[in-house]
RODO-2510 file (C-alpha; in nm, 4 decimals, decimal comma):
residues 295
     n   res          X          Y          Z
     1     m    -2,3606    -2,6440     1,7862
     2     t    -2,3653    -2,8629     1,4781
     3     l    -2,3685    -2,6767     1,1524
     4     p    -2,5225    -2,8218     0,8352
     5     r    -2,2725    -2,9915     0,6095
     6     r    -2,2067    -2,8781     0,2597
     7     a    -2,4547    -3,0066     0,0026
     8     k    -2,2613    -3,1026    -0,3058
     9     m    -2,3973    -3,1855    -0,6460
    10     p    -2,2618    -3,4854    -0,8402
    11     l    -2,0482    -3,4020    -1,1419
    12     i    -2,0226    -3,6161    -1,4505
    13     a    -1,7647    -3,5901    -1,7255
    14     l    -1,8556    -3,3281    -1,9805
    15     i    -1,7062    -3,4124    -2,3193
    16     l    -1,8499    -3,2567    -2,6299
    17     p    -2,0556    -3,4974    -2,8434
    18     a    -1,8226    -3,4502    -3,1367
    19     q    -1,5310    -3,5472    -2,9153
    20     l    -1,7133    -3,8553    -2,7929
    21     a    -1,7892    -3,9496    -3,1512
    22     f    -1,4259    -3,9069    -3,2393
    23     l    -1,3227    -4,1294    -2,9497
    24     g    -1,5776    -4,3920    -3,0519
    25     i    -1,4564    -4,3968    -3,4113
    26     c    -1,0987    -4,4328    -3,2968
    27     l    -1,1922    -4,7153    -3,0629
    28     v    -1,3854    -4,9158    -3,3224
    29     a    -1,2134    -4,8440    -3,6507
    30     g    -0,8905    -4,6636    -3,5750
    31     c    -0,8207    -4,2960    -3,6435
    32     s    -0,7501    -4,1693    -3,9897
    33     q    -0,3972    -4,0739    -4,0773
    34     k    -0,4898    -3,7057    -4,0682
    35     k    -0,6350    -3,7313    -3,7184
    36     a    -0,3494    -3,9480    -3,5950
    37     a    -0,1021    -3,6817    -3,7049
    38     n    -0,2593    -3,4277    -3,4679
    39     v    -0,1521    -3,4042    -3,1067
    40     s    -0,4134    -3,5320    -2,8618
    41     i    -0,4337    -3,3366    -2,5350
    42     v    -0,6544    -3,4195    -2,2377
    43     a    -0,6916    -3,1646    -1,9578
    44     a    -0,8592    -3,2434    -1,6285
    45     e    -1,0075    -2,8916    -1,6065
    46     n    -1,1374    -2,6664    -1,8805
    47     f    -0,9151    -2,3673    -1,8014
    48     y    -0,6112    -2,5878    -1,8634
    49     g    -0,7745    -2,7316    -2,1753
    50     g    -0,8605    -2,3876    -2,3064
    51     l    -0,5031    -2,2704    -2,2602
    52     a    -0,3728    -2,5862    -2,4278
    53     q    -0,5921    -2,5193    -2,7318
    54     q    -0,4815    -2,1570    -2,7399
    55     i    -0,1146    -2,2564    -2,7458
    56     a    -0,1545    -2,5571    -2,9778
    57     g    -0,3856    -2,3892    -3,2273
    58     n    -0,4992    -2,6253    -3,5015
    59     s    -0,2170    -2,8699    -3,4325
    60     a    -0,3994    -3,0442    -3,1476
    61     q    -0,7333    -3,1843    -3,0465
    62     v    -0,8069    -3,0929    -2,6846
    63     i    -1,0569    -3,2557    -2,4505
    64     s    -1,1415    -3,0876    -2,1184
    65     i    -1,2953    -3,3306    -1,8716
    66     l    -1,4426    -3,0889    -1,6164
    67     s    -1,6252    -2,8088    -1,7932
    68     n    -1,9638    -2,7491    -1,6292
    69     p    -1,9719    -2,4150    -1,4419
    70     n    -2,2956    -2,5047    -1,2620
    71     q    -2,1655    -2,8038    -1,0707
    72     d    -1,9078    -2,8741    -0,8016
    73     p    -1,5705    -2,9812    -0,9492
    74     h    -1,4748    -3,1607    -0,6264
    75     e    -1,7205    -3,4402    -0,7083
    76     f    -1,6375    -3,6498    -1,0123
    77     t    -1,6805    -4,0062    -1,1295
    78     t    -1,4709    -4,1324    -1,4178
    79     d    -1,6175    -4,3320    -1,7035
    80     a    -1,4927    -4,5414    -1,9952
    81     a    -1,4766    -4,2504    -2,2388
    82     t    -1,2651    -4,0470    -1,9977
    83     a    -1,0313    -4,3393    -1,9277
    84     f    -0,9911    -4,4065    -2,2996
    85     a    -0,9152    -4,0406    -2,3742
    86     v    -0,6473    -4,0253    -2,1053
    87     a    -0,4918    -4,3537    -2,2168
    88     k    -0,4655    -4,2405    -2,5803
    89     a    -0,3542    -3,8828    -2,5150
    90     d    -0,0149    -3,7520    -2,6184
    91     i    -0,0280    -3,4920    -2,3417
    92     v    -0,2250    -3,5010    -2,0164
    93     i    -0,2620    -3,1940    -1,7958
    94     y    -0,3963    -3,1961    -1,4425
    95     n    -0,3849    -2,9755    -1,1355
    96     g    -0,2562    -3,1916    -0,8516
    97     l    -0,2602    -3,1025    -0,4787
    98     g    -0,5578    -3,3322    -0,4203
    99     y    -0,7908    -3,1287    -0,6400
   100     d    -0,8227    -3,3948    -0,9099
   101     d    -0,6986    -3,7112    -0,7410
   102     w    -0,9175    -3,9205    -0,9736
   103     m    -0,6544    -3,8520    -1,2425
   104     n    -0,4016    -4,0601    -1,0499
   105     k    -0,6092    -4,3724    -1,1103
   106     l    -0,6479    -4,2974    -1,4798
   107     l    -0,2780    -4,2253    -1,5175
   108     g    -0,1969    -4,5526    -1,3415
   109     v    -0,3248    -4,7422    -1,6451
   110     q    -0,0696    -4,7882    -1,9218
   111     g    -0,0958    -4,4992    -2,1618
   112     k     0,0329    -4,4117    -2,5051
   113     p     0,4108    -4,4596    -2,5421
   114     g     0,5877    -4,1303    -2,4898
   115     r     0,2861    -3,9671    -2,3266
   116     i     0,3730    -3,6415    -2,1488
   117     v     0,2029    -3,5766    -1,8158
   118     i     0,2020    -3,2219    -1,6799
   119     r     0,1093    -3,1691    -1,3156
   120     v     0,0605    -2,7943    -1,3001
   121     a     0,1394    -2,7760    -0,9273
   122     d     0,4940    -2,8886    -1,0063
   123     l     0,5459    -2,5958    -1,2441
   124     i     0,5213    -2,3450    -0,9592
   125     g     0,6663    -2,5585    -0,6792
   126     a     0,3356    -2,6027    -0,4961
   127     k     0,3433    -2,8678    -0,2249
   128     a     0,0939    -3,1003    -0,0575
   129     g    -0,1253    -2,9031     0,1804
   130     d    -0,1134    -2,5843    -0,0274
   131     n    -0,4319    -2,4228    -0,1513
   132     p    -0,5154    -2,6342    -0,4603
   133     h    -0,6782    -2,3498    -0,6585
   134     i    -0,3478    -2,2636    -0,8222
   135     w    -0,4957    -2,1385    -1,1514
   136     y    -0,5704    -1,8196    -0,9573
   137     d    -0,1972    -1,7873    -0,8838
   138     p    -0,0637    -1,5387    -1,1432
   139     r     0,2409    -1,7610    -1,1942
   140     a     0,0633    -2,0838    -1,2860
   141     m    -0,0926    -2,0296    -1,6278
   142     p     0,2083    -1,8464    -1,7762
   143     a     0,4258    -2,1351    -1,6576
   144     l     0,1940    -2,3896    -1,8201
   145     a     0,1760    -2,1858    -2,1406
   146     a     0,5558    -2,1729    -2,1618
   147     k     0,5784    -2,5494    -2,1017
   148     l     0,3223    -2,6289    -2,3705
   149     a     0,4789    -2,3889    -2,6195
   150     q     0,8116    -2,5605    -2,5682
   151     i     0,6634    -2,9063    -2,6219
   152     l     0,4458    -2,8070    -2,9171
   153     k     0,6958    -2,5632    -3,0689
   154     q     0,4455    -2,2768    -3,0813
   155     p     0,6352    -1,9571    -2,9852
   156     e     0,3973    -1,7310    -3,1786
   157     n     0,0912    -1,8558    -2,9900
   158     l     0,2797    -1,8202    -2,6640
   159     a     0,3571    -1,4574    -2,7499
   160     t    -0,0128    -1,3933    -2,8157
   161     f    -0,1085    -1,5426    -2,4793
   162     q     0,1585    -1,3420    -2,2997
   163     k     0,0295    -1,0221    -2,4579
   164     e    -0,3223    -1,1034    -2,3334
   165     m    -0,1854    -1,1732    -1,9870
   166     d    -0,0180    -0,8325    -1,9813
   167     a    -0,3656    -0,6831    -1,9342
   168     v    -0,4251    -0,9143    -1,6368
   169     t    -0,0884    -0,8286    -1,4831
   170     s    -0,1540    -0,4566    -1,5286
   171     k    -0,4967    -0,4823    -1,3675
   172     i    -0,3516    -0,6709    -1,0694
   173     s    -0,0947    -0,3968    -1,0268
   174     e    -0,3591    -0,1229    -1,0520
   175     i    -0,5849    -0,2818    -0,7911
   176     r    -0,2940    -0,3542    -0,5577
   177     s    -0,1734     0,0059    -0,5795
   178     a    -0,5194     0,1501    -0,5154
   179     h    -0,6597    -0,1039    -0,2694
   180     g    -0,3702    -0,2996    -0,1189
   181     g    -0,4411    -0,3857     0,2451
   182     t    -0,8169    -0,4157     0,1915
   183     v    -0,9687    -0,6601     0,4397
   184     v    -1,1627    -0,9393     0,2711
   185     t    -1,2930    -1,2849     0,3506
   186     a    -1,4255    -1,5858     0,1606
   187     t    -1,6416    -1,8924     0,2098
   188     e    -1,3763    -2,1016     0,0319
   189     p    -1,0130    -2,0362    -0,0674
   190     v    -1,0930    -2,0374    -0,4417
   191     f    -0,9731    -1,6792    -0,4937
   192     g    -0,6985    -1,7020    -0,2322
   193     y    -0,3911    -1,6727    -0,4540
   194     m    -0,5344    -1,3821    -0,6489
   195     a    -0,6417    -1,2040    -0,3297
   196     a    -0,2835    -1,2313    -0,2077
   197     a    -0,1522    -1,0982    -0,5393
   198     l    -0,3889    -0,8006    -0,5031
   199     g    -0,2451    -0,7275    -0,1602
   200     f    -0,5696    -0,8008     0,0217
   201     k    -0,5763    -0,9131     0,3845
   202     m    -0,7707    -1,2399     0,3887
   203     e    -0,9528    -1,3476     0,7063
   204     n    -1,1266    -1,6693     0,8230
   205     y    -0,8979    -1,9144     0,6449
   206     g    -0,9840    -2,1963     0,8849
   207     f    -1,3527    -2,1635     0,7962
   208     q    -1,2639    -2,1679     0,4264
   209     l    -1,0599    -2,4869     0,4593
   210     a    -1,3431    -2,6614     0,6440
   211     v    -1,5873    -2,5750     0,3650
   212     m    -1,3431    -2,6781     0,0928
   213     n    -1,2619    -3,0097     0,2601
   214     d    -1,6255    -3,0771     0,3526
   215     t    -1,5401    -3,1101     0,7215
   216     e    -1,7442    -2,9824     1,0145
   217     i    -1,7263    -2,6082     1,0718
   218     s    -1,6715    -2,5388     1,4403
   219     f    -1,8885    -2,3020     1,6384
   220     q    -1,5854    -2,0787     1,6929
   221     q    -1,5044    -2,0617     1,3218
   222     a    -1,8624    -1,9681     1,2371
   223     s    -1,8791    -1,7153     1,5195
   224     d    -1,5510    -1,5517     1,4178
   225     f    -1,6703    -1,5320     1,0581
   226     e    -1,9928    -1,3563     1,1579
   227     k    -1,8067    -1,1136     1,3832
   228     s    -1,5695    -1,0225     1,1015
   229     l    -1,8654    -0,9366     0,8784
   230     h    -2,0025    -0,7027     1,1436
   231     g    -1,6656    -0,5284     1,1685
   232     k    -1,6237    -0,1968     0,9880
   233     a    -1,2998    -0,3069     0,8183
   234     m    -1,4467    -0,5907     0,6090
   235     k    -1,5027    -0,4877     0,2456
   236     i    -1,5667    -0,7997     0,0328
   237     l    -1,6860    -1,1546     0,0857
   238     f    -1,5836    -1,3856    -0,1992
   239     y    -1,7908    -1,6991    -0,2491
   240     n    -1,7719    -2,0026    -0,4745
   241     s    -2,0468    -1,9457    -0,7310
   242     q    -2,0547    -2,3182    -0,8165
   243     v    -2,1455    -2,4484    -0,4705
   244     s    -2,4592    -2,3843    -0,2708
   245     d    -2,4999    -2,4803     0,0961
   246     p    -2,6836    -2,3389     0,3994
   247     v    -2,3743    -2,2211     0,5868
   248     t    -2,2188    -2,0188     0,3059
   249     q    -2,5581    -1,8830     0,2021
   250     r    -2,6107    -1,7596     0,5575
   251     m    -2,2737    -1,5834     0,5551
   252     q    -2,3609    -1,4113     0,2289
   253     e    -2,6917    -1,2916     0,3748
   254     i    -2,5195    -1,1557     0,6856
   255     a    -2,2567    -0,9842     0,4702
   256     r    -2,5194    -0,8034     0,2645
   257     k    -2,7042    -0,6897     0,5780
   258     c    -2,3764    -0,5565     0,7153
   259     g    -2,2963    -0,3667     0,3969
   260     v    -2,0167    -0,6026     0,2923
   261     s    -1,9983    -0,6531    -0,0841
   262     v    -2,0479    -1,0119    -0,2018
   263     v    -1,8522    -1,1221    -0,5109
   264     g    -1,8826    -1,4645    -0,6755
   265     v    -1,5857    -1,6429    -0,8315
   266     s    -1,5954    -1,9707    -1,0233
   267     e    -1,3785    -2,2817    -1,0185
   268     t    -1,4172    -2,3629    -1,3872
   269     q    -1,3890    -2,1187    -1,6754
   270     p    -1,7393    -1,9930    -1,7582
   271     p    -1,8678    -2,0515    -2,1135
   272     e    -1,8987    -1,6796    -2,1856
   273     a    -1,5234    -1,6274    -2,1341
   274     k    -1,3400    -1,6684    -2,4636
   275     d    -1,0149    -1,7621    -2,2876
   276     y    -0,8396    -1,7675    -1,9508
   277     a    -0,7184    -1,4070    -1,9617
   278     n    -1,0674    -1,2869    -2,0525
   279     w    -1,2168    -1,4801    -1,7587
   280     i    -0,9710    -1,3539    -1,4984
   281     l    -0,9780    -0,9969    -1,6273
   282     a    -1,3585    -0,9936    -1,5998
   283     e    -1,3388    -1,1034    -1,2357
   284     l    -1,0698    -0,8465    -1,1588
   285     n    -1,2782    -0,5732    -1,3192
   286     e    -1,5722    -0,6725    -1,0993
   287     v    -1,3531    -0,6557    -0,7896
   288     e    -1,2199    -0,3150    -0,8893
   289     t    -1,5668    -0,1808    -0,9678
   290     t    -1,7007    -0,3140    -0,6380
   291     l    -1,4285    -0,1428    -0,4371
   292     e    -1,4559     0,1856    -0,6226
   293     t    -1,8364     0,1973    -0,6246
   294     n    -1,9222     0,0863    -0,2749
   295     h    -1,6316     0,2138    -0,0709
***
């Protein structure tokens, strides 16, 4: 049985017009002394860029390359504006673990003297082959915040972020205490680290990896997934709200027919979330409400 392959949508760099204008001015005429005095930060993904801005405050200009919540972050083509921004940045932040390999090419070009490159995977000791969605690991963003605060000398902003994250940590603890051991599954391992932190038992990881890596899903993987949805133990199916394909849509339909709750999670920070903590807390609240309402 050959299953339909994942249909991905192309993703282009999303840089705010004002930021593009700024880059163009710098390229043609050189930046003003006031602008040059600010720290320039380029983040591969918007959740890292948002955190960088939160820690830096007004002392830095931050550009997030991948920002569109309606498109697949795994597909990206660099352009001249992106390459220029990375080359001129004082600080560059990217995920690693194969998630944003296109950054390796951009970083291979000579950059600004003294440029600091932060590979977030290194901050938590993640290794090749690990689930790349490490921003859902409760350790990752606090580690990045601490690193940035040290570089930028912004302890007050770090304290504010840590206070916001206390609400996230508390919610994780509450859900784990009330619902630890809950059996869940997912069409992709986007929420994997957070599910583990919540004490959930995640099933069908092989299926998730095949979808994430855009490789063929075997008949056995698909069959096992469907059987798990028909089982009485399964409570939630998490899906990537930024990717649409026939296989994962079918699994969502089966889940709903079987009374399994379907919860969407996103790979990039949605525009309605004012910051990272707000985004994650909203998703955790949805998970908690789903478990308490339907089960």
